[in-house]
C-alpha positions in Angstrom: -6.1 28.1 11.3 -2.8 30.2 11.1 -2.1 33.4 12.9 0.2 36.1 11.9 3.9 35.3 13.0 4.2 38.6 14.8 1.3 37.3 17.1 3.4 34.3 18.2 5.9 36.8 19.9 3.5 37.3 22.7 3.2 33.5 23.2 5.1 32.0 26.1 7.9 29.6 25.0 7.2 26.0 26.4 10.5 24.4 27.7 11.8 21.5 26.8 11.5 22.2 23.0 11.0 24.6 20.3 7.2 24.4 20.8 5.3 27.7 20.9 1.8 27.3 22.6 -0.5 29.8 21.4 -3.9 29.0 23.1 -5.1 25.6 21.5 -2.4 25.9 18.8 0.9 24.6 18.9 3.6 25.6 16.5 6.7 23.4 16.4 10.2 25.0 15.0 13.2 22.7 14.7 16.0 22.3 17.4 18.6 23.2 14.8 17.8 27.0 15.0 19.7 26.8 18.5 22.5 24.6 17.0 23.8 26.6 14.2 21.7 24.8 11.9 23.2 21.4 12.7 20.7 18.3 12.7 19.3 17.7 16.2 16.5 15.3 17.0 13.2 17.0 17.0 11.3 14.0 18.3 10.7 15.2 21.7 9.4 18.6 20.6 7.0 17.0 18.2 5.6 14.7 20.8 5.4 17.6 23.4 3.2 19.5 20.8 0.7 16.6 20.4 0.5 16.2 24.4 -0.4 19.8 24.6 -2.7 20.3 21.5 -3.6 16.9 20.4 -7.2 17.3 21.9 -9.3 20.0 20.7 -6.4 21.8 19.2 -4.0 22.0 16.3 -0.4 21.0 15.8 1.8 23.0 13.1 4.8 21.7 12.1 6.3 24.8 10.5 8.0 25.4 7.1 11.4 23.9 8.3 13.3 20.6 8.4 12.7 18.4 11.2 14.8 15.3 12.4 13.2 12.4 13.6 15.5 10.1 15.4 13.0 8.0 17.7 9.6 6.1 17.3 6.6 8.2 17.7 3.0 7.2 19.0 0.5 10.2 18.7 -2.7 8.2 19.0 -5.8 9.0 20.9 -6.1 12.4 19.3 -9.3 14.0 19.3 -10.6 17.2 17.5 -7.1 17.9 16.1 -5.8 19.3 12.9 -2.3 18.6 12.0 -0.4 20.5 9.5 3.0 19.6 8.1 4.5 22.6 6.1 8.1 21.5 5.9 10.0 18.2 5.7 10.5 15.4 8.3 13.6 13.3 8.1 14.1 10.1 9.7 17.4 8.9 10.8 19.4 6.2 9.2 20.2 4.4 12.4 19.2 1.2 11.4 19.9 -0.7 14.6 17.8 1.5 16.6 14.8 1.1 14.1 15.1 -2.6 14.1 15.0 -2.6 17.8 12.6 0.0 18.5 9.8 0.1 16.0 6.4 -0.5 17.2 4.6 -3.8 16.5 1.6 -3.4 14.1 0.5 -7.0 14.9 0.4 -7.9 11.2 2.9 -10.2 9.5 5.7 -9.3 12.1 5.7 -5.9 10.7 6.3 -2.6 12.4 6.3 1.2 12.0 8.1 4.2 12.9 5.1 6.4 13.7 1.6 5.4 15.1 -0.6 8.2 14.4 -4.4 8.2 14.9 -7.4 9.5 16.7 -11.1 10.6 16.2 -12.0 13.7 14.2 -8.5 14.3 12.9 -6.9 15.9 9.8 -3.4 15.9 8.5 -2.7 18.0 5.8 0.5 19.0 3.8 -0.8 21.7 1.6 1.3 20.3 -1.3 4.5 20.9 0.4 4.7 18.6 3.7 7.1 16.0 3.2 8.1 12.6 4.8 11.7 11.5 3.9 12.5 8.2 5.1 16.0 8.2 3.7 15.2 4.7 2.4 18.2 3.9 0.3 20.0 2.7 3.5 17.2 0.3 4.0 17.1 -0.9 0.2 20.9 -1.5 0.6 20.6 -3.3 4.2 17.7 -5.5 3.1 19.3 -6.5 -0.3 16.0 -7.3 -2.0 14.4 -9.7 0.6 11.3 -9.4 1.9 9.4 -8.4 5.0 12.4 -7.9 7.3 11.3 -7.8 11.0 11.8 -4.2 12.6 12.1 -2.4 9.2 9.6 0.2 9.7 6.5 1.2 8.0 6.8 5.3 7.6 3.6 6.0 9.2 0.6 3.9 10.4 -2.9 5.4 10.7 -4.0 3.4 13.6 -7.5 3.2 15.5 -8.8 6.3 13.6 -12.4 7.2 13.2 -13.2 10.2 10.8 -9.5 10.8 9.6 -8.8 13.1 6.7 -5.2 13.2 5.3 -4.3 15.3 2.2 -1.6 17.2 0.3 1.3 15.1 1.6 4.4 13.9 -0.1 6.4 10.8 0.7 10.0 10.1 -0.6 12.4 7.1 0.1 10.3 5.4 2.8 11.8 2.9 4.9 9.2 0.3 4.1 5.5 0.5 3.1 4.7 4.4 2.7 1.7 4.0 4.9 -0.5 1.5 6.6 -4.4 1.8 7.4 -5.2 -0.4 10.4 -8.2 -0.8 12.5 -9.9 2.5 11.3 -13.0 3.6 9.9 -14.2 6.6 7.9 -10.6 7.6 6.6 -10.0 9.7 3.4 -6.4 10.1 2.0 -6.2 12.4 -1.1 -3.8 14.3 -3.3 -0.7 12.4 -2.2 2.5 11.8 -4.0 4.7 8.8 -3.1 8.2 8.0 -4.3 10.6 5.1 -3.5 13.5 4.7 -6.1 16.9 3.2 -5.6 20.2 4.7 -6.8 21.8 1.3 -7.2 21.2 -2.5 -7.9 19.0 -3.0 -4.7 15.4 -2.8 -5.5 12.8 -1.0 -3.5 11.0 -4.2 -2.4 8.2 -3.8 0.1 7.5 0.0 -0.6 3.9 -0.4 -0.8 1.9 2.7 -1.3 -0.4 1.9 1.3 -2.1 -1.4 2.7 -5.6 -1.5 4.5 -6.3 -4.0 7.2 -9.2 -4.5 9.7 -10.8 -1.2 8.3 -14.0 0.1 6.6 -15.2 3.1 4.6 -12.1 4.4 3.2 -11.5 6.6 0.3 -8.0 6.9 -1.6 -8.3 9.6 -4.3 -5.8 11.4 -6.6 -2.7 9.5 -5.8 0.7 9.3 -7.8 3.0 6.5 -6.7 6.4 5.5 -8.1 7.5 2.2 -6.1 8.9 -1.3 -6.3 5.9 -3.3 -4.8 2.1 -3.2 -4.5 0.5 0.2 -5.3 -2.4 0.0 -3.0 -3.1 -3.4 -1.6 -6.1 -4.6 0.3 -5.7 -6.7 3.3 -7.8 -8.9 5.5 -11.3 -7.4 6.9 -11.3 -4.4 4.6 -14.9 -3.5 3.8 -16.1 -0.4 1.7 -13.0 0.8 0.0 -13.1 3.4 -2.8 -9.9 4.1 -4.9 -10.1 6.7 -7.6 -7.7 8.4 -10.0 -4.4 6.9 -9.1 -1.5 6.6 -11.2 1.3 4.2 -10.4 4.9 3.5 -11.7 6.8 0.2 -11.7 4.3 -1.2 -9.1 2.8 -4.2 -8.1 -0.7 -2.7 -9.2 -3.8 -3.0 -7.2 -4.2 -6.4 -5.5 -6.6 -7.6 -3.0 -4.5 -9.6 -0.6 -2.7 -11.4 0.3 -5.5 -12.9 2.5 -5.9 -16.5 4.1 -2.6 -16.4 5.9 -3.5 -17.2 9.2 -5.7 -20.3 10.2 -7.1 -18.6 13.4 -7.9 -15.4 11.8 -10.5 -15.6 9.0 -10.3 -12.7 6.3 -13.3 -11.1 4.8 -13.1 -8.6 2.0 -15.9 -7.0 0.4 -17.6 -4.0 -1.5 -14.1 -2.7 -3.1 -14.1 -0.3 -6.2 -11.0 0.6 -7.9 -11.6 3.0 -10.8 -9.7 5.3 -13.1 -6.4 3.6 -12.5 -3.3 4.1 -14.6 -0.2 1.6 -14.4 3.2 2.0 -16.1 5.7 -0.7 -16.3 4.0 -2.8 -13.6 4.1 -6.5 -12.8 0.3 -6.7 -12.4 -2.7 -4.4 -12.5 -6.1 -5.8 -11.3 -5.3 -9.1 -9.2 -6.3 -11.1 -6.2 -3.9 -13.3 -4.2 -4.7 -15.5 -1.4 -2.7 -18.0 0.5 -3.0 -22.0 0.0 -5.1 -24.0 2.3 -2.1 -25.8 4.1 0.8 -24.1 5.9 3.8 -23.1 3.9 6.8 -22.8 6.5 9.0 -21.2 4.0 7.8 -18.9 1.4 9.0 -16.1 -0.9 7.4 -13.5 1.4 9.9 -13.9 4.3 7.0 -15.2 6.4 5.3 -18.7 6.9 1.4 -18.8 6.5 -1.6 -20.6 4.7 -4.5 -22.4 5.9 -6.9 -19.3 6.6 -10.4 -19.2 5.6 -12.7 -16.4 4.5 -14.0 -14.5 1.4 -13.4 -12.0 -1.3 -16.5 -10.7 -2.8 -18.1 -7.9 -4.6 -15.0 -6.4 -6.1 -14.8 -4.3 -9.1 -11.8 -3.1 -11.2 -13.0 -0.3 -13.7 -11.4 2.0 -16.0 -7.7 0.6 -16.0 -5.2 1.8 -18.3 -2.4 -0.7 -18.6 1.1 0.4 -20.1 3.4 -2.3 -20.6 2.2 -4.4 -17.6 3.6 -8.1 -17.1 0.2 -9.7 -16.2 -2.7 -7.3 -16.2 -5.2 -9.5 -14.7 -4.3 -12.3 -12.4 -6.0 -14.4 -9.7 -3.8 -16.8 -7.7 -4.7 -18.9 -4.7 -1.2 -19.9 -4.0 0.7 -16.7 -3.3 4.2 -17.0 -2.1 4.4 -20.7 -1.7 7.2 -22.8 -2.9 5.6 -26.0 -2.9 3.1 -26.6 -5.7 1.6 -29.7 -4.3 -0.2 -27.3 -2.0 -1.1 -24.8 -4.4 -4.8 -25.9 -5.1 -6.2 -26.0 -1.5 -7.0 -22.4 -0.7 -10.1 -22.1 1.6 -10.7 -18.4 0.6 -13.9 -18.0 -1.5 -13.5 -15.6 -4.4 -16.9 -14.4 -6.0 -18.6 -11.7 -7.7 -15.5 -10.1 -9.1 -15.9 -7.6 -12.2 -13.2 -6.3 -14.5 -14.7 -3.5 -16.6 -13.0 -1.5 -19.0 -9.5 -2.6 -18.9 -7.3 -1.7 -21.6 -3.7 -1.2 -22.7 -0.5 -3.3 -23.4 0.8 -6.4 -21.6 4.5 -7.2 -21.6 4.0 -10.7 -22.8 1.1 -12.7 -24.3 -0.9 -13.3 -21.4 -3.7 -10.9 -20.6 -5.2 -12.8 -17.6 -4.4 -15.9 -15.6 -7.2 -16.9 -13.2 -6.7 -19.7 -11.1 -9.4 -20.4 -8.4 -8.9 -23.1 -6.0 -10.7 -26.4 -6.9 -11.5 -26.4 -3.0 -13.5 -23.4 -3.4 -14.4 -22.7 -7.4 -15.1 -19.0 -8.2 -18.9 -18.1 -9.1 -19.8 -14.6 -10.7 -16.5 -13.8 -12.4 -17.0 -11.4 -15.2 -15.2 -9.5 -18.0 -17.0 -6.3 -19.5 -14.8 -4.7 -22.3 -11.6 -6.0 -21.6 -9.0 -5.4 -24.4 -5.4 -6.0 -23.6 -2.8 -6.0 -26.6 0.8 -7.6 -26.1 3.5 -5.3 -26.8 4.9 -8.3 -29.0 1.7 -7.7 -31.2 2.3 -4.1 -31.3 5.6 -4.6 -32.5 4.3 -7.1 -35.2 6.2 -10.0 -33.2 4.7 -13.4 -33.2 4.5 -15.8 -30.0 7.1 -18.5 -30.7 5.1 -20.9 -28.7 1.7 -20.9 -30.4 2.4 -18.8 -33.4 0.0 -16.2 -33.1 0.1 -12.6 -31.8 -3.2 -12.8 -29.9 -3.4 -12.5 -26.0 -4.0 -15.5 -23.7 -6.7 -15.9 -21.1 -5.8 -18.8 -18.8 -8.7 -19.9 -16.7 -9.1 -22.6 -14.1 -12.2 -23.4 -11.7 -14.4 -20.6 -12.6 -18.1 -21.6 -12.0 -19.6 -19.6 -14.6 -16.6 -19.7 -17.3 -18.8 -20.8 -20.3 -22.2 -19.1 -19.5 -22.0 -15.5 -18.0 -18.4 -14.7 -17.4 -17.6 -13.0 -20.7 -13.8 -14.3 -20.3 -12.5 -15.9 -23.5 -10.8 -18.6 -22.0 -8.4 -20.3 -24.1 -6.2 -22.4 -22.0 -5.7 -23.8 -18.5 -4.2 -21.5 -15.7 -1.6 -23.3 -13.7 -2.1 -23.0 -10.0 1.7 -21.9 -9.6 1.5 -19.3 -12.3 4.0 -16.5 -11.4 3.0 -12.9 -10.8 5.8 -11.3 -12.7 6.3 -12.9 -16.3 9.7 -13.0 -18.0 8.6 -14.6 -21.3 5.6 -15.4 -23.6 3.7 -18.2 -22.2 
């Protein structure tokens, strides 16, 4: 793909930016070269390279630092290979991003970069980096959820046959990435890190969320963040997640789904396997909205009353290290009114937790509350072995006088027959995701 740099000297310099067009390949160099190394917006040059070489060509962002001060839409690529060999740094102009980020038509969210096409690769070769300078967003947002206009770093949109590999994200503005309206997408060998240097936490820094997409493969990820590691939103089908390690995350949820009455959510054929979670709030879990509208929620968005289903999901080979609540099913996510918590219309069925081991922060290994409106058939535990941190320290549960794990259940159709779930208590409909004490 790469030609010796001396060959570039014979290429004609394209005007209006540091783009060297060498046949079907466009090499992008930073504007700072001609400004004594001072940061200058490289967005025009980057967009120009995609305009010139985004169809049947290659776009190479060279081993340099690029400053991105504007939104970018590089969709409708075709047979294009993209390489990021340096670092892209997004500006901290909060008012600009709040007013200019592209709407992604989901939960009032938006993005800084819309990227996609057909037969496209995006490679970082282990050195390409996105730097969202997210601390300014963590401080500006002050631990609130889903701030309108706060941009997702990059959205892979309307893509077919997309391969992403070898990229690193640091300090994203919001979610690291979003996969939307796409099929046959593979994202491998990535590192993601969202950490705060003060008391404002990194809420809404999901590794990725999938929505209205199918045939997705996510493999060999390391994620440090303050929210869902990988979340499966509505109308995701045939998703495979393998060999992912998450630190401080919200684990691997299906959901949330069932938010919008006019848009049913269908999720099926999902496999998570070989997952390690450190100090996470949950591990292998499912979250749906209640069946009635909740005008005010902890998610910063209204919702509820949607229908659909979640079926044929397997969580396999999970290693939980000090996870607050490893296995969790709630059909009342984000609602603040417990009176509507048992009304969800989303059917959950055929879910398997297999070889789930490790430690929980407290004495609840699982809380599974299925809506009484649509009880869950086909739930199954196979080789689930969770030990509380209290037990490993020889401490006792002050509530029931044991060191055993609790398995709380509600409205599971096959609970006493084929589930293999050692239910020993009732799971409240409004049981919290993150526990702060023994049950």
